[in-house]
Backbone as a ProteinNet text record, in pm:
[ID]
protein_1_A
[PRIMARY]
MLEPSYLTAVRDSYDTVAADYLERVPPPAAMDPLSRAMLAGFAELVRTAGLGPVADLGCGPGRITAHLAGLGVSAFGVDLSPKMIGLARHSYPTLRFTEGTMTALDMSNDELGGILAWYSTHHTPPQWLPDVFAEFHRTLAPGGYLLWGDYAGNERLQPTHGYGRPVSYESYLLPLNRMIDLLEQAGLVVIARLEQEPGGRVNRPHACILARKPETP
[TERTIARY]
-1371.7	-1457.3	-1373.9	-1427.8	-1358.2	-1346.9	-1226.8	-1204.7	-1274.3	-1343.2	-1402.2	-1295.9	-1330.5	-1232.6	-1175.4	-1252.6	-1200.9	-1084.4	-1085.7	-974.6	-847	-859.6	-743.7	-685.8	-773.4	-727.7	-657.4	-712.4	-650.9	-514.7	-507.5	-380.5	-274.1	-308.3	-210.9	-166.2	-259.8	-226.9	-134.1	-163.8	-79.4	53.7	59.9	190.1	274.4	210	280.4	330.9	250.1	283.6	349.1	371.7	411.3	529.3	638.7	757.9	730.7	656.1	624.2	530.3	437.3	346.7	426.8	523.6	604.3	677.5	721.8	795.1	704	581.9	495.9	394.9	351.4	247.9	314.9	272.1	336.5	317	409.2	395.7	289.3	248.5	144.1	173.4	301	335.5	295.1	277.8	240.6	90.5	13.1	-133.2	-186	-308.3	-372.5	-402.3	-407.1	-423.4	-551.1	-661.5	-785.5	-777.8	-716.2	-700.9	-610.8	-502.7	-415.3	-490.1	-576.1	-652.7	-750.4	-813.1	-904	-829.3	-710.9	-630.8	-589.7	-551.8	-511	-627.9	-745.2	-863	-902.5	-895.9	-924.4	-828.3	-699.3	-599.1	-626.1	-663.7	-691.5	-812.9	-916.8	-1036.7	-1005.8	-929.5	-896.5	-809.7	-711.4	-624.3	-705.6	-794.4	-874	-967.3	-1026.8	-1120.5	-1049	-926.8	-847.6	-910.4	-972.7	-1047.3	-969.5	-853.7	-778.4	-700.7	-628.6	-545.7	-627.9	-559.1	-619.1	-567.1	-657	-620.2	-628.1	-514.9	-509.5	-532.8	-654.9	-696.2	-671.9	-593.7	-547.3	-429.8	-336.7	-229.7	-123.8	-119.3	-16.2	122.9	212.9	350	367.2	256.7	263.1	285.4	284.8	315.5	211.2	83.4	-20.6	-22.1	4.9	16.2	122.9	237.9	347.3	310.6	234.8	189.5	101.5	9.7	-75.5	7.7	105.1	192.3	265.2	304.4	369.2	277.5	147.3	48	9.4	81.4	59.2	-42.8	-76.8	-177.3	-108.2	-158.7	-113.8	-178.5	-100.4	-156.5	-83.2	-156.7	-97	-165.3	-99.2	-150	-189.5	-291.2	-338.2	-351.8	-301.7	-315	-326.8	-395.5	-415.8	-288.7	-202	-85	37.7	91.7	214.4	331.3	339.8	450.3	438.2	316.8	298	334.3	293.5	327.1	478.6	545	690.6	756.8	707.9	762.8	737.5	617.9	584.1	673.5	693.2	777.2	922.2	967.9	1106.2	1122.9	1024.8	1035.5	1010.2	921.9	881.2	888	1008.4	1024.1	969.2	944.3	891.3	738.8	673.7	527.8	483.7	359.9	305.8	225.8	255.4	183.9	151.2	26.9	-16.6	-96.4	-93.4	-176.1	-318.8	-416	-554.2	-649.7	-777	-881.9	-988.7	-1045	-1147.2	-1278.3	-1298.1	-1422.3	-1422.7	-1304	-1295.1	-1172.5	-1187.7	-1075.1	-1040	-911.7	-863.8	-848.7	-962.8	-964.9	-1088.3	-1078.5	-1189.6	-1297.5	-1416	-1522.4	-1477.4	-1511.7	-1488.2	-1340.4	-1250.7	-1106.6	-1045.1	-1099.3	-1030.4	-1087.3	-998.4	-1041.2	-1067.6	-1012.1	-1033.1	-1000.5	-1061.9	-1031.9	-1008.3	-899.8	-874.4	-888.4	-977.3	-992.9	-965.7	-839.1	-793.9	-764.8	-857.7	-846.6	-823.3	-898.1	-878.1	-1005.7	-1120.4	-1244.1	-1294.7	-1231.6	-1289.2	-1270.8	-1186.9	-1176.2	-1279.6	-1357.9	-1457.9	-1588.3	-1638.6	-1767.6	-1876	-1968.3	-2068.9	-2145.7	-2168.3	-2244.8	-2168.8	-2037	-1956.5	-1937.7	-1971.2	-1948.3	-2025.8	-2151	-2217.3	-2140.1	-2074.2	-1993.9	-1871.4	-1808.8	-1691.5	-1729.2	-1837.1	-1875.3	-1929.3	-1986.5	-2027.5	-1904.9	-1794.8	-1670	-1614.7	-1627	-1585.1	-1663.1	-1793.1	-1877.9	-1843.6	-1823	-1795	-1665.5	-1563.1	-1430.2	-1408.2	-1488.5	-1475.4	-1533.1	-1463.1	-1518.2	-1634.6	-1732.1	-1837.1	-1773.8	-1811.2	-1751	-1630.1	-1586.4	-1471	-1502.2	-1397.4	-1412.4	-1365.4	-1432	-1390.5	-1365.1	-1249.7	-1226.3	-1212.6	-1304.6	-1304.1	-1269	-1177.7	-1145.5	-1129	-1185.1	-1173.5	-1228.6	-1222.3	-1280.6	-1432.8	-1498.7	-1644.9	-1686.5	-1801.8	-1849.5	-1963.1	-1980.6	-2085.6	-2044.5	-1939.3	-1890.4	-1806.5	-1794.5	-1710.2	-1591.6	-1472.2	-1350.8	-1283	-1234.6	-1168.3	-1034.2	-938.4	-808.4	-730.4	-643.7	-553.1	-413.8	-383.7	-253.3	-270.1	-182.8	-179.2	-36.1	3.5	140	245.1	210.1	303.4	311.3	221.4	224.2	86.2	80.8	-50.5	-122.5	-253.4	-334.4	-464.4	-526.9	-653.2	-765.4	-738.6	-844.7	-941.8	-1055.2	-1151.7	-1175.4	-1230.7	-1264.4	-1410.5	-1475.8	-1617.8	-1634.2	-1669.7	-1686.2	-1833.8	-1865.8	-2003.7	-2022	-2143.6	-2169.9	-2150.7	-2113.2	-2088.8	-2212.1	-2329.7	-2450.9	-2476.9	-2439	-2455	-2361.5	-2238.4	-2145.4	-2195.5	-2250.3	-2305.1	-2420	-2508.4	-2619.9	-2569.2	-2466.3	-2414.3	-2351.6	-2280.3	-2220.9	-2330	-2433	-2541.7	-2618.4	-2636.4	-2702.3	-2621.9	-2489.1	-2403.3	-2404.1	-2475	-2486.1	-2390.4	-2320.3	-2228.2	-2298.6	-2259.1	-2320.4	-2222.7	-2263.6	-2177.7	-2182.4	-2064.2	-2058.6	-1992.2	-1926.7	-1867.3	-1843.4	-1847.9	-1820.8	-1752.6	-1667.7	-1595.4	-1589	-1634.3	-1629.9	-1548.7	-1450.2	-1361	-1365.6	-1356.7	-1349.7	-1207.7	-1189.2	-1054	-961.3	-836.4	-736.9	-602.7	-496.3	-363.2	-336.2	-289.3	-258.4	-382.9	-495.6	-617.1	-708.1	-734.6	-811.9	-957.2	-1003.6	-1142.7	-1195	-1325.2	-1379.1	-1342	-1314.1	-1282	-1344.9	-1356.2	-1434.6	-1380.3	-1415	-1384.4	-1513.2	-1527.1	-1639.1	-1582.6	-1623.9	-1589.6	-1715.1	-1705	-1820.5	-1779.6	-1880.7	-1853.9	-1950.9	-1900.3	-1987.8	-2055.9	-2187.2	-2256.4	-2203.1	-2202.1	-2150.6	-2244.4	-2374.6	-2471.7	-2550.1	-2591	-2665.8	-2794.5
-3193.9	-3312.7	-3427.1	-3492.6	-3602.3	-3721.7	-3776.7	-3890	-4015.9	-4091.6	-4217.8	-4309.2	-4378.4	-4460.9	-4572.1	-4622.4	-4731.6	-4684.5	-4556.9	-4505.2	-4498.1	-4456.7	-4452.2	-4591.1	-4689.7	-4827.2	-4881.5	-4853	-4900.3	-4833.8	-4701.9	-4631.1	-4685.4	-4694.2	-4740.2	-4883	-4968.3	-5108.7	-5123.1	-5052.6	-5067.7	-4994.8	-4892.1	-4836.6	-4940.8	-5019.6	-5122.2	-5235.4	-5277.5	-5398.6	-5367.5	-5241.2	-5204.3	-5285.5	-5289.8	-5360.4	-5509.8	-5568.4	-5711.4	-5740.5	-5650.1	-5663.6	-5672.3	-5584.7	-5581.1	-5712.6	-5775.2	-5900.9	-6020.3	-6016.7	-6135.1	-6140.2	-6024.5	-6022.9	-6035.9	-6134.3	-6156.9	-6038.8	-6017.8	-5911	-5945	-5849.4	-5875	-5993.2	-6016	-6127.4	-6262.8	-6268.7	-6394.3	-6406.8	-6311.1	-6320.3	-6434.9	-6475.1	-6574.9	-6515.6	-6599	-6547.6	-6466.3	-6502.9	-6430.2	-6288.3	-6272.5	-6139	-6053	-6112.1	-6036	-5997	-6085.4	-6055.1	-5940.7	-5937.3	-5826.6	-5693.8	-5694.6	-5572.2	-5528.4	-5624.6	-5591.6	-5537.4	-5598	-5549.6	-5410.4	-5386.7	-5254	-5151.4	-5184.6	-5092.4	-5059.2	-5158.4	-5135.1	-5043.9	-5068.4	-4985.1	-4839.1	-4818.8	-4683.5	-4613.7	-4686.5	-4627.9	-4587.2	-4673.4	-4647.8	-4529.5	-4519	-4409.7	-4274.8	-4274	-4151.5	-4037.9	-4069.3	-3968.8	-3908.3	-3964	-3912.9	-4022.6	-3989.3	-4088.3	-4185.7	-4288.3	-4386.3	-4363	-4357.9	-4351.9	-4492.3	-4541.8	-4669.9	-4640.2	-4665	-4626.1	-4740.2	-4710	-4815.6	-4885.8	-4806.5	-4860	-4936.9	-4925.5	-4995.3	-4954	-5050	-5016.9	-4985.9	-4974.4	-4922.5	-5022.6	-5149.3	-5249	-5252.2	-5244	-5249.5	-5119.3	-5007.6	-4880	-4890.4	-4945.6	-4961.9	-5061.8	-5164.8	-5263.1	-5196.3	-5110.9	-5037.6	-4946.2	-4878.3	-4792.3	-4873.9	-4996.7	-5084.4	-5129.2	-5120.8	-5153.9	-5031.2	-4923	-4804	-4707.2	-4719.6	-4633.2	-4523.6	-4402.2	-4295.7	-4318.6	-4363.4	-4404.9	-4339.6	-4313.8	-4266.5	-4337.9	-4338.6	-4414.3	-4327.2	-4371.5	-4304.1	-4409	-4378.9	-4473.2	-4396.8	-4457.6	-4397.3	-4400.2	-4498	-4522.5	-4445.1	-4354.6	-4285.4	-4380	-4488.5	-4583.1	-4653.3	-4689.3	-4750.7	-4652.8	-4528.3	-4428.2	-4410.1	-4412	-4401.9	-4514.9	-4637.3	-4752.3	-4738.4	-4693.8	-4678.5	-4574.7	-4461.9	-4357.1	-4402.4	-4480.3	-4530.7	-4628.5	-4718.2	-4821.5	-4768	-4667.5	-4617.9	-4464.5	-4409.5	-4263.9	-4182.8	-4245.2	-4169.8	-4161.3	-4232.5	-4230.4	-4143.5	-4099.6	-4011.7	-4092	-4070.7	-4136	-4031.2	-4033.7	-3936	-4004.1	-3944.3	-3992.2	-3941.5	-4026	-3983.4	-4092.8	-4057.6	-4151.8	-4158	-4274.4	-4293.4	-4223.4	-4187.7	-4120.8	-3972.5	-3916.9	-3774.1	-3756.1	-3789.5	-3784.2	-3639.5	-3610.7	-3476.6	-3464.9	-3472.8	-3470.2	-3393.9	-3338.3	-3262.6	-3354.7	-3300.1	-3375	-3414.8	-3536.9	-3584.2	-3584.7	-3596.7	-3585.4	-3713.5	-3828.8	-3955.5	-4033.5	-4093.1	-4186.3	-4324.7	-4352.5	-4483.5	-4481.3	-4572.8	-4597.2	-4745.9	-4778.8	-4916.3	-4923.7	-5009.4	-5036.6	-5186.1	-5220.4	-5359.4	-5408.5	-5486.8	-5539.5	-5425.1	-5317.8	-5199.8	-5148.2	-5212.3	-5163.9	-5255.5	-5370.6	-5464.3	-5419.2	-5318.9	-5263.7	-5154.2	-5120.7	-5014.9	-5073.4	-5026.4	-5075.7	-5053.4	-5148.3	-5137.7	-5005.9	-4946.8	-4821.7	-4705.9	-4719.3	-4615.2	-4637.3	-4754.9	-4782.6	-4688.6	-4651	-4554.4	-4424.4	-4377.9	-4255.4	-4278.6	-4393.8	-4426.7	-4433.9	-4504	-4521	-4391.2	-4305.8	-4173.9	-4092.2	-4105.4	-4038.8	-4096.5	-4227.1	-4287.2	-4224.1	-4215.2	-4159	-4012.5	-3937.1	-3794	-3769	-3844.3	-3816.5	-3880.8	-3980.1	-4040.6	-3948.6	-3939.5	-3869.2	-3949.5	-3883.3	-3958.3	-4054.5	-4181.6	-4284.7	-4351	-4301.2	-4358.6	-4493.5	-4569.3	-4707.2	-4724.7	-4815.4	-4862.1	-5012	-5054.6	-5197.2	-5218.7	-5294.2	-5330.6	-5478.3	-5509.7	-5649.2	-5668.4	-5776.8	-5797.7	-5935.6	-5965.8	-6089.7	-6079.1	-6192.3	-6197.2	-6289	-6262.6	-6346.6	-6278.4	-6315.2	-6255.2	-6268	-6195.4	-6204.7	-6081.9	-6063.4	-5956.7	-6023	-5985.8	-6045	-5945	-5993.2	-5907.7	-5969.4	-5966.3	-6028.8	-5947.5	-6016.3	-5948	-5933.3	-6013.8	-6007.8	-6014.3	-5946.8	-5952.9	-5935.7	-6017.7	-6011.9	-6023.6	-6100.1	-6124.4	-6016.1	-5915.3	-5803	-5779.7	-5715.4	-5680.3	-5577.8	-5596.8	-5502.7	-5475.2	-5363.3	-5327.4	-5305.5	-5328	-5311.5	-5429.2	-5408.8	-5515.4	-5528.4	-5642.1	-5663.5	-5703.4	-5656	-5680.5	-5741.1	-5867.8	-5934.9	-5938.1	-5889.5	-5883.6	-5970.2	-6022.3	-6099.9	-6012.4	-6075.3	-6002.1	-5922.7	-5981.6	-5910.7	-5786.1	-5789.8	-5672.6	-5560.8	-5595.6	-5494	-5433.7	-5516.7	-5466.4	-5369.6	-5405.6	-5316.6	-5180.8	-5180.6	-5055.2	-4969.2	-5032.4	-4957.1	-4897.6	-4975.7	-4925.3	-4813.5	-4823.4	-4716.4	-4586.9	-4598.9	-4481.2	-4423.3	-4487.7	-4435.6	-4496.1	-4603.3	-4671.1	-4790.1	-4820.4	-4929	-5046.4	-5159.5	-5278.3	-5343.7	-5365.6	-5424.2	-5560.8	-5600.9	-5734.6	-5770.5	-5899.1	-5948.6	-6083.5	-6111.4	-6237.6	-6281.3	-6402.5	-6455.7	-6584.3	-6593	-6708.3	-6777.5	-6908.4	-6986.7	-6982.9	-7017.4	-7017.7	-7107.7	-7066.6	-7146.1	-7078.1	-7156.9	-7100.6	-7033.4	-6909.4	-6834.9	-6773.5	-6775.1	-6709.2	-6813.7	-6799.9	-6902.1	-6862.9	-6757.3	-6716	-6688.9	-6698.8	-6655.7	-6510.2	-6478.9	-6340.5	-6306.8	-6177.5	-6135.1	-6005.7	-5980.9	-5855	-5801.3	-5669.6	-5602.4	-5491	-5487.4	-5378.1	-5294.8	-5165.6	-5076.7	-4949.7	-4873.5	-4752.2	-4643.2	-4520.9	-4405.9	-4370.5	-4357.3	-4326.4	-4200.6	-4200.2	-4084.7	-3965.6	-3991.7	-3884.4	-3908.2	-3801.3	-3816.4	-3895.4
3979.8	3996.1	4053.7	4154.9	4220	4124.9	4114.5	4024.9	4077.8	3992.6	4037.5	4097.3	4203.5	4276	4189.2	4092.6	4010.3	3924.5	3881.8	3801.9	3885.3	4009.8	4098.7	4118.6	4138.2	4158.9	4034.9	3917.5	3792.9	3772.2	3791.3	3773.3	3868	3996.7	4095.3	4066.7	4027.2	4002.1	3882.4	3773.7	3654.8	3669.7	3752.6	3786.8	3859.8	3943.9	4021.4	3933.4	3836.5	3758.9	3624	3591.3	3455	3403.1	3477.7	3430.1	3415.3	3508.7	3501.4	3384.8	3359.8	3245.5	3116.3	3102.4	2980.9	2959.8	3067.5	3057.8	3032.3	3088.6	3088.1	2973.9	2924.2	2819.9	2682.9	2601.4	2471.8	2377.1	2285	2185.8	2082.5	1999.3	1898.7	1807.1	1776.1	1686.8	1745.5	1878	1943.3	1966.1	1918.9	1930.5	1845.4	1876.3	1792.5	1654.7	1551.2	1414.5	1393.2	1459.7	1439.1	1495.2	1610.8	1667.5	1579.3	1529.7	1439.9	1312.9	1264.8	1143.3	1168.1	1285.4	1316.9	1322.2	1380.4	1385.1	1245.2	1161.5	1024.7	943.6	959.7	889.4	933.8	1064.2	1119.4	1061.6	1059.2	1006	859.7	780.9	639.1	621.4	699.1	689.4	725	831.8	874.3	770.7	717.5	614.4	492.7	450.1	329.9	349.5	469.1	496	501.9	553.8	558.1	636.2	749.7	825	942.1	972.7	1086.9	1154.6	1262.1	1330.8	1413.9	1461.8	1552.3	1692.8	1789.3	1930.3	1987.8	2036.5	2106	2253.8	2299.9	2434.7	2532.2	2635.9	2724.6	2660.1	2608	2522.3	2598.3	2732.8	2808.4	2762.5	2743.3	2704.5	2556.3	2481.9	2345.5	2235.5	2266.4	2162.9	2051.4	2088.6	1985.6	1906.1	1972.8	1900.8	1793	1830.5	1734.2	1625.3	1661.3	1562.1	1457.5	1502.6	1408.3	1319.1	1378.6	1299.1	1192.9	1228.3	1132.4	1020.3	1043.8	941.7	859	877.8	796.2	849.7	978	1039.5	1120.7	1113.9	1202.5	1338.4	1435	1563	1678.8	1786.1	1910.7	2026.3	2142.5	2255.7	2372.1	2445.4	2566.8	2675.8	2793.9	2905.1	3035.9	3131.3	3262.3	3346.6	3322.3	3406.5	3358.8	3438.9	3400.3	3375.7	3453.7	3435.2	3299.7	3260.1	3128.9	3018	3032.1	2931.3	2923.4	3036.6	3036.8	2961.2	2981.3	2908.5	2758.8	2722.4	2580.6	2513.9	2579.8	2522.4	2508.8	2604.4	2598.2	2482.4	2464.2	2361.1	2220.9	2210	2077.7	2076.8	2077.3	2092.1	1975.2	1861.8	1747.6	1749.3	1839.8	1848.9	1966.5	1961.1	2065.3	2166.9	2294.4	2403.9	2510.1	2556.8	2656	2765.8	2886	2996.2	2976.5	3009.4	2996.2	3035.6	3041.6	3078.5	2970.3	2950.6	2848.5	2882.3	3008.3	3046.1	3009.9	2980.6	2944.7	2855.2	2728.2	2635.2	2600.7	2600.9	2568	2416.1	2347.6	2201.8	2155.4	2036.9	1981.6	1927.4	1908.4	1841.7	1701.2	1660.2	1522.7	1483.8	1580.9	1553	1498.7	1535.6	1513.3	1395.4	1318.5	1215	1270.9	1387.1	1448	1595.9	1668.9	1809.5	1827.4	1894.9	1936.4	2087.4	2134.5	2277.9	2295.8	2314.4	2309.1	2450.5	2505.4	2641.3	2741	2723.4	2807.7	2872.5	2849.7	2912.4	3023.7	3044.7	3142.4	3287.7	3312.4	3447.5	3472.7	3372.4	3385.6	3439.7	3553.5	3602.5	3497.3	3481.2	3375.1	3373.5	3490.1	3492.8	3430.3	3413.2	3350.5	3200.8	3150.8	3008.7	2916	2946.4	2857.5	2842.2	2949.2	2939.9	2851.7	2866.8	2785.5	2637.8	2608.2	2468	2408.6	2491.7	2443.1	2402	2476.2	2438.3	2307.8	2290	2162.9	2047.5	2063.8	1958.2	1933.8	2039.9	2026.1	1949.2	1978.7	1921.5	1785.8	1750	1617.1	1510.7	1397.7	1282.9	1225.4	1163	1092.9	992.4	1002.5	918.6	981.3	1100	1168.3	1231.7	1259.9	1306.9	1451.2	1519.3	1652	1644.1	1697.4	1719.1	1869.3	1924.1	2065.7	2077.4	2168.5	2196.3	2345.7	2399.8	2544.8	2579.8	2707.6	2757.1	2759.1	2742.6	2747.8	2862.2	2918.2	3027.9	3100.9	3226	3308.2	3453.8	3491.2	3627.8	3663.8	3793	3849	3918.5	3879.9	3934.2	4027	4139.1	4237.5	4276.6	4184.8	4214.1	4317	4389.7	4482.9	4424.1	4321.2	4256.4	4105	4034.4	3888.2	3841.1	3746.5	3692.2	3803.3	3908.1	4017.2	4122.8	4115.9	4210.2	4271.2	4388.7	4445.6	4358.1	4340.6	4263.4	4338	4303.6	4368.1	4267.7	4137.3	4038	4040.4	3979.8	3958.1	3808.2	3767.7	3627	3616.9	3510.8	3489.8	3350.2	3345.9	3218	3182.4	3062.8	3016.8	2893.6	2872.9	2750.7	2626.8	2517.3	2393.2	2351.3	2360.3	2318.9	2404	2530.9	2616.4	2570	2534.3	2485.5	2354	2268	2141.7	2168.8	2262.2	2297.3	2345.4	2429.1	2483.2	2373	2281.1	2170.4	2081.2	2054.6	1970.3	2039.6	2170.9	2245.3	2239.6	2223.1	2211.4	2070.4	1976.6	1841.3	1741.9	1780.8	1691.2	1625.4	1502.8	1426.8	1421.3	1474.5	1475	1337.9	1279.2	1144.9	1142.7	1251.9	1257.9	1403.3	1430.2	1565.5	1555.6	1654.5	1659.8	1804.7	1832.8	1968.8	1966.5	2055.3	2057.5	2193.6	2189	2311.6	2366.9	2496.7	2553.2	2473.4	2465.9	2394.8	2398.4	2391	2394.4	2528.3	2523.3	2646	2710.3	2640.2	2690.1	2752.9	2882.2	2953.7	2975.3	2906.5	2913.9	2772.7	2751.8	2621.7	2596.1	2472.3	2438.4	2304.6	2278.4	2163.4	2104.6	1979.1	1912	1849.9	1851.3	1786.2	1699.2	1573.9	1484.4	1464.4	1495.3	1484.3	1410.8	1368.3	1290.6	1333.5	1334.6	1357.4	1226.9	1225.7	1099.2	1034.3	901.7	828.4	835.4	852.6	868.3	996.6	1065.6	1191.9	1170.5
[MASK]
+++++++++++++++++++++++++++++++++++++++++++++++++++++++++++++++++++++++++++++++++++++++++++++++++++++++++++++++++++++++++++++++++++++++++++++++++++++++++++++++++++++++++++++++++++++++++++++++++++++++++++++++++++++++++

């Protein structure tokens, strides 16, 4: 099957910017307190449920994967970019990182106790999001949790440069309620949401959604 062109653009772009991304993007300790609290709450819920590991999808250089591991979660990372995976493996050799795409996860049904999609879906064209969220539902165990975090808005961005390098990806910002609708259409139940105005290092509205796969069909 021919790979969608947006995946090629995202892979090539993040291979190009990987080293600069690592230098320019702050570590988890520098996140705003509310985002750190959402990650901590997610980690506690997953640990308590004990349903399986957490897949950090779009893990980049692995910092958030390692942060979750530090919170006592069995976590591994998946990213489209081989260069990002290389950086993650170098920085965190005791953790597992694999190349992959959210549209076709190399995981069994009901395998995961949790999924983290942290600022990793905004490069996905809206028409592909139902496929992505269907994969989230398929791979989550009944009762498993999803934490989604990303920018919110209503626009399509077509940057020519990112992190100081040429890029060819696009970004699609959707309203929070639209993202909730898509997750619910995929069969996930939203149990918490957080929407924040721009501030600090973040110059756009951003949001978090905590959702769960129902324990019974």
